[in-house]
C-alpha positions, 0 to 999 in steps of 0.5 A: 405528399398526401396521407396514405389513407386518402384516395390517391390522385392520378399524379401518383397512381401506383402501377401494378408492380408498385403494389407490394411496396405500397402495401408494405408502406401501409403496414410500416409507414415509419420504417426507413428501410421500407421507404428506401426499398420503394425509392430504390425500386423507382430509381428509373422512374420519372423525377417527379414520381421519385420526388413525390415518393421522397416527399411522402416518406419525409412527411412520415419521417421528417427526422430521418437523416438518411432520407433527407441526405439522399433526397437532397443529393437527388434534387441537386443531381436534377439541376446539375448542368442547368443555368443558375437562373433556372427556377429549378434551382430555387426549388432545390434551395427551398428543399434545403431550407425545409431540410434544415428545419430538422437537420440544422445540427448536421454539418454535411447538410450545411456543407452541401447547401453552402456549396450549392449557394456558391455554385449559384454565384449568390454572394450575399445569400452564400455569406449568410448561409455560411454564417447560419451554419456557424451559428447552428453547429457546435464549435467543434464542427466549425473546422469543417465549414471554415475552409469552404468559407475562406475559399469563398472569401478569397474568390470575392471581387470586393475586399470589403466583403472578405475582411469581416469573414477573416475577422470572424475566423480569428477565434478559430485560429485560437482553436487551432492553437488548442491542438498545437500548444497543449501545455497552454490550453488554459490560457488559450481557452481563456483568450478565446472566451475573452475575445467573445466577451469583448465582442459582446457575445456573452452566450458564446463566451459561456459556451467556450468556458463550459466546453473548456472545463469539460475538456481540459485534463490538467488541474492547472488548466482547469483552475485557470479556466474556472477562475476566469469563468467565475470572474466573468459571471461576477462581472455580469452580475455587477454590471446588471446591478449597476445598470439597474441602479442607474435606470431603475428596476422592473420585473424583467430586470429582477428575473434576469438578475436572479438568473445570473445569480443562479448561474453563478451559484450553480457554477460554484457548487459544481466546482468539486464535481468538475474538478473530479471530472478533470482527474478522471479524464487524466486517469479513468482507471483511478478507483479513488477518484471514482469513490470521491465522485460517489461522495459528491453525489451524496443524497442523490441515489440515481446519480450514485447508481449511474456513477457506480455503473459508469465506474465499473464499466470504465475501469480496466482492472489490469490498468486500475490504480487502487483496488477495483473490487472496492467499487463493486463492494461499495455498489452492493453495500449501497443497495444493501443499505437501502434494503435492496438485497436482491440487487446487492446479490446481483452486483456481487454475482457480477463482481465475481465474474470480473477478471481482476489483476490479483486473486486477493481482489476476487477473494475479497469480493467473495468474503464481502458477499458472505459477510453481507449474508451474515449481517442479515442472518442468512447463515445457510446462504453464507455457507453456500457462497463460501463453499462455492468460492472454494470449489475446485474449478474445471481448470485448476491453476497455480495461485501465482500463475498470472496467465490464468484468470483469477477465477481459476486460482481463487480456490487456493486463496487462504482468505476465503478458506479462513472465512469458510473455516470460521463459518464451519466452526460456528455453523457447521458440524465437526466433520465438515469443519475438520474436512475444511481444515484438512483440505487447507493443509492438503492444498499447502496453503495453511499458515502456522496460525491455521495449524494452531486453530485446527489443533485448538478446535480438535482439542476443544472437542476432546480429540487430543491425539488428533490435535497433536497430529495436526501439530505434527502435520504443521511441523512437517509443512514449515521450517524455522523460524515459521514453525516456532509458534507451532512448536511452542504451542505443541510442547506447552499443550502436550505437557499440560495434557500428559505432564510426566506420564510420557516423559520420553516422548516429550523429551524426543519432541524437545530434541526434535524442536531444538534440532536446527532451531535458530539461536533467536528462538532457542531460549523459550524452548530451552526454558520450557525443556528445563522446567519439564525436567525440574517438575517431572524429570531429573535435576541433573537433566535440568542442569544439563539443559541449562548448560546447553542453553547457555551456548545455544542462545544468542550472544546478547541473551547469554548473560541472562541465561547464565543468571537463570542457570545460576539461580536454579542451580543454587536453589536445587543444589546450593550456592557451592554448585554454582562455582563452575557455572560462574567460572564458565560464564566468566570465560565465555561472556564479553568483558562487560558481563564477565566483570559483573559475573566476577563481582557476584562470584567474589561477593558469594565467596566472601559471604561464604567466608572464602576470602582467599577465593574472593581475592583471587577472583578480584585479581583475575578480573582486574586484568580486564578492568581499565581503571579509567573506565571501570572505577566501580570494580576497583572501588568494590575491591578496595572496600573488600580489602578494607573489610577483610584484608591487611596492609599487604593485600591492599598494597598488592591491590594497588600494585595490580591496579598500577600494572593494569593501568600501565598496560593500557597506557602502553598500548595507547602510547604505542599507537600514538608513537606509530601515528606520530611516526607515520605523520612525520614520514608523510609530511616531513615535520610535525608542524606541517600538520597545521601550517601557520600555527604554533607548536602548541597547536601541533601538540594539541592536534596530536593529543586529540589523535591519541585520544581518538586512537585510545577510544578505538583501542577500548572498542577493539580490546581482545575478546575473552578468548584473547585474554592472554594478550593482557598482562596477568598473574600466572599465580592468580589464574592457576589459583582460580582454576584450582579453586574452581575444581573444589566443589565441596567447601569441607575439603578446604583446610581452614586451619592451614589458611589461618596459619598462613594468614597469621604468618603473613601478619594479618591484623587480629581484628579481622576474624571473619573466618571464625563466623559460622556459615549458615547451614542453608548455603550447603543445600543437601550437604548439611547432613554431612 
């Protein structure tokens, strides 16, 4: 071919109809399409003319696979059917050789050339051409060459020539195993590399190792290949050092040794990155591994940018493991840290258009976008971003409607609205902030905390009634238990604002709050209600609230509620007013707390000098006090009788104690007999319970069973409403009920009690009833 700028020789003078194509080629000498149109136009011309056009084209575009492939195919067609000794074959062979200078990585060119050589029956040249093809092509392309090569070997007349070909093919059958035995990839790759090492093809072994660590998908296989690769490089270094020490050292040896050391160091340094690549090949949608990959490139900005770009392009948000939006945020933060705000904004804008799986992911992107602008004091920009995020989309959708893209649902994201509300409070006007809170409530996405924040905001700007209306709107939105915090704050703020000025209104609020209030949350509201009545209302109303509270709170809080009730009643009305409260507490509380109430009740009566009342309370309480487990009660009663009683009262106490103990023992003995009877009926004899053991062991076993049933009986004792099951003194119960009705201690006939005590022979030294009662205990009754 000649340069087009030179005068054309007669051999390729253009005809008149060729002129347009020639002119087009002059204008676009590097356009494959122009040359292909010209060639197509000359398809019916002489072969020499067509070949000349191909040659001219390839001189301008020697790297065009399309031109070479069509040219070589045309040249092979021209010699088809000719004798293999024809010189034209050699011209075609030379043409293929020239093509392979540029197309040596193209398997199709090699395949056609090898088939051409085989068709010419040139055994040696064919074998060398096949070998050249295998050396030139990557190992993954070898399966396209080997079938032709083996077919050629099978047709050879001499087995001595075929044997080396089959020996060379052996490593490929490892490669075949890589596709069949996927659970042994590490071992197979190492075996293939070991074959090349033993054959002395060290560079080929390196290529195998490199390909292996870039293709395996499990950590186990990677570890096997990498360890084998590292061991190979170490052995190469050791061999070189040993050879140098034996034969001496020159400059070339030093360079070679440094090269091997650098290879080994590079391999060790690359290990974390290579392992990360293995994990990403397992799951390319693993967000955490992409973040780790970025950290591995720390200090290499271009690699970090490329990694982030590859990550956000690779990950499918619907298949992602982790939060894919964090990659976008980190990408933008990287630009921000490098003071490239415009690039960071570009990343955020792209991130807001990604179809995430969760609305919360997109909301987080918008919030991070706004946070970035706030960090750089671009307050108006931050407000604009958040307002854009909360704008109503053209097509509204429900928040949890997964069939719609998240961009149509983010306007209902509380995260974005909350941040916008905070920005409006700090940067906007009162009206704009109020509008945001109203919009949140209208969208029905508010939380109790949002309601409280809204009300506090209005209160700070002295819109108190609007603040209370905000609480009312929140109460209408939520039910118990979510509304608890709203009620608690609302009632507290209302009382702080108005005190007792709007007493009836606040009472209505309390009644509304307590309507349907779960027992778990009732205590706080009742105490606040009672405090209101004590400070601004009536004492009897406060007592009524405390009375209701003792029944409304949870069972485990009743004891504490009764304690508060008793304390407040004593402070307001005096201790005598607490008798009815004590009586009710004893009736409704569990035995454990009822015993404590009885002891306090009796102690109060004894301090007031009402010894008989106290004794009656002790007697009543004794029926729920097993002497074996409530020694404290019996000791307290005993000390009381020693101080205030006589021989008869102590004897009566001991009689009651024995009676109660007998009652509990009877229950245990009855259960033991029933157990023994059932066991005997089931086994025939008692000794059958433990064959081969003595009678003593049988009795020990029965005692253990009896103790177990006694413990169960203690747990299953009847509750206060079932106390009638215990043996009690009717006199004590009626006496306690009668005493409880006496609210005024002045109505007690002390003289009659003294006469009765004298008749019963009470010792003279016990004269505690003669001591004056402190006037403070009578409260407001002291004037009487």
